[in-house]
N, C-alpha and C positions, 0 to 999 in steps of 0.2 A: 504495499499500499506505499502510495507518495507522501511524503511527509507534509503537513499543511504549513503554508506561508507562516511570515510571522504576522503577517496583518490577520489571517483569518484564525491563528493560535489566540492572537489577542481577545479577538471577537468572542472566539469560543468560549475562552475564560469570563471575559465579562458576562456573557450571556447565562453561564454556569453559576457566576455569583448573583445572576435577579438583579442586574443593574440594566437601566436603560443608557444610551449615549448621555443622555441629557443630565442624569443623575451622575453618573463618569465624570463628565465637563466638573459639574461641580465639585467634585470628590479633589479632583486635580487640577482645577483652576486650569484647565487646557480648554480652549475652543472646541466648540462641537465639529466645527466643519475639520479641524486638525485632526481628531477623534477618528471621523469616519475615512478619510485621505489617510489614517496609517493604518485602519483596518480594510481597506484596500489596495493596501502594499504601492498607496503612489506617494512616495517617499519623496522625493522633488516639491510637489506640491505641499509638503507640509515645512519647507523650509532648508531642506538640505543637511547633510550629517550635521551640522554645528549644532540644529535644533533638534533632528530627529532622536540624535540618542539620549537624548534629557525628555523627550517626550516619551519614546519607548520605554525607557525604565519609570518612570510616574507611573505611567500605566501600567504595566506589568505588575510593577508595586500595591497598585491600587485592586487590582482583581487577582492578588493570591498568588501570581508567576514569581519566580527567582529573578530580579531584575537584570542581575549580573550576566545570568545564563541567557537571556533574551539578548539584551546588548552585544552579548560575545557572538552569537549567533549571528545578528546583525553584521559584526564589523567583517567576520569570516565569508557573508554573502556580499560585501559592499566592499574589498580591498584593504580592510583593517580599518584601527582606529586610525584617526585624522591627527594632522601634526598641530600645535597649539597656534593662533592665530591672535593677533593686537585686540583689545578689549572694544578696541574704536570701530572695527569691522563688526563686531556683534551686533552693535547697537546702530551702527548702519545699514547692517541685513535687515532688523528687526522693523525700521523703518520703511524698508524699499517692500517688507511683504505687506504692510499697512496698507502702503500707497497701491499697489496692486488690489487690495480687497474693493479700495475706492473705485479704482479706475475699470474695472471689468476685465474680464477672462482676457482679452489681447493683451493687455499689459502682463498680468499674471504669466502668461508664457514666455513673453520676452525677458522679465525679470527673472523666470526662475531659470533660464539660461546663463544670465548674470550672476544667479547664487550659485549655479553649479561651478562655477569658476572657483567664486570665493570660497565655498566649503572644503577643496581642494587642500586649502588651509585652515580646515576647522579645528574645532579644540575640542580633546575629549574630558579635561580636569576643569576649564574654564565653567563651561554650563552642565556637559553631562554629568561630571563629576561631582558639582553642587548638590546635585537632588540626592547624594548620597550619605552629604554630612549629617550627624545625628546628633540629639542630644547628648552631653556629655555625662560623665559620673557625677559633676556637681548639680546639673541641674541647667546649666547653663546652655543657651540655643545658639548655633550657628546660623548662617546668611540662608540656608533651607533645611533646618534639623529635621522636623517631622512634619507629614503631610499635613496642610494647614487644618484639617477637620479631626486630626486624631482625638481620640479620649483622653488621652495623656497632656493635652494641652488646655489651654483657658477656651479655647474656641470650642463649637458646639461639635458633642460627640457623632458619629461616623453612625451610630446604630440609628442613628435619627433616621437615615436614608433607608434602613432594612424594611423590606416587603412584609406582608403578612405571611405567617410561617417561617420567615426566614432566622436565622441564628448570626450572630456577628460576635467573632471572637477575637478581640484583641491583648498580642503579646508584645510586652518590652522586655527586654535583655539586658540583665542586671550586669552579667558580665557572660562572656560566650557562650551559648545554648544552643543545643542539637534538639529542634522539635520535628515532629510528624504531624501533617494534618491531613485528614481525611474526610468527604463527604460521605452523608448517609448511604452512599451506593457503593462505598468503597473507594472511590475514584480519589488516588494520591494529590492535593491540593499546595502540597510543600511537604519535603524533605531534604533537610540540612541544616546548618549552623546560624545563627542571628550573631551579629557581633554585638559586645557591650553597648548598652545604649539605643542598639536597633528597634523601631517598633515597627510590627508588621501585623496587618488586619486582614482575616477571611473571613465571607460571608457564603453560604448555602441554605440551601432549602433543608426542612425539617431535623438534622443533626449535623455537628461537627464531632469527629471522632477526634482527640488531640494527646500527643505522647512528649515527653520531653525527659530526657535521660536524667540531668539532674533538678527537681523541682525547686531547688533552692537559687535558680540560676533566673526564674522568669517572676516577672506580673502580669497577672491575666484578668481582662475584663473580658465579661461574658454579657451581652445586650445590653452595653451601657454600665454593669454594675463591676463595679472591682472586687475580686474575690481575696479574701486575706490570705489563703497559701492553697498552692494547688497541692501540697504534700510536702513531706520533710525534707532538707537539705541533704542533699546526694542520693536522693531515692528517686527512681524511677516509676513515672508514674504516668497512668494512662484515664483518662478520664473523657465522657461524655456530654456534650452541652446541646440543649434543645434551646426554640426560640421563646420569647417570651409568653407567659399567660396573659389573654386579656384581661385589663381593669375592668372591676366590674364597678358598672356604670349606677 
C-alpha cells in the first residue's frame, strides 16, 4: 500500500482527533487557507520551506503526531533542511504573502516563484525551531513556549474545543518522559519521549489509553482537570481516560 502524503497524514490525524479546519486554526493560530493548502500538499502556496516547516510542526503537534518526525519526513522529501537566512527576509516574505492575498491569484502565482528563490536560503532554527521552544523548569516562557491555548497556561484550555463524546488528555513532562497514547480502537496516537518542559495534547473519541514509564515524570490533565498524580515516582502506569460526564441542568 502506498504511503500517505504528508498533507493526507495531517488531514487524517485532524479528522481522527475530531477537529474541523476552523477549530484547528483557532488552536494553532494558523490561517484556515494555509491549513487547507498544507493538507493538499500545496506547500508553495503556504509560503515555502521557511514557513511550511513551522506550520507543519505546529499542526502535527496539535493533532497528536510527532512534530519532529513529520518535519524530518518533509525535509527528506524536499531536499533537506534549509540554510539560515537573515531575519529581514522573513518579514519581507510575510509582507509579500499578505500582499498576494489582497491582489488575487495572478499575484499569488508570481510571488510564489519569487518566494521559491527566497526559501532556498530558508531557516530551520529561526522560525521552524521557534515552535519547539517550551516552558522551562522555572516556569519561564520562551518566544513560543507552549501552544497558545494550552491548559497549563493562563489562556483558555484546549478542552473547550472538545466535541461531544471526546476526551482530551494533556501531558507536561517535568523531565524526559516516555509515554504511549492510543485511542479506543487501539490506534497509536503517540509513542516516544517528551523532553523536559514539553507539553502535548491528544484528543480522541470515547477513550484514550495512556501509559507512562515513570509516573513521576509527568503532570496530566484530563478534560481540563489536573490530576493529582497518575502513580508513584518510578512506577510504570497504564490509565484509561473517557470524556467528561454531562453536567446536570
